[in-house]
C-alpha angles and dihedrals in degrees: 000000000000120000129211091263088059093247113146103182092172092072113103119246126176117244108192092172088065092047091051091050095048091042089050091052090050094048095045091046090052090047091051093047096045104034112020099031098062091051096054102041126072115262112271092025116114113244091220132009123228090252092053091046089051089051091049092052091044091051093050091049090049091051090050095047093045092047107039136057128352097008093054094051095044092048093046101042110020123015121035088192091065089050090054090047087056090057089054 
């Protein structure tokens, strides 16, 4: 789909800054769960429940979907409303 202005936001473009951000969230979450968590909870208490882990994974996936292709390209080059939706 190409528009009159020549913007084809369906073409795939790599966005390494998004991958670094999402990767950083994953790495820091893993560090918090494996290193910090056991130090702050009482012995025998789980650091994170299955439900909390599911919400964490869902949040990371949501961050990735809202920040990477095609949302990134649409928001940057075509629709300002999509860009504002990314901020929400």
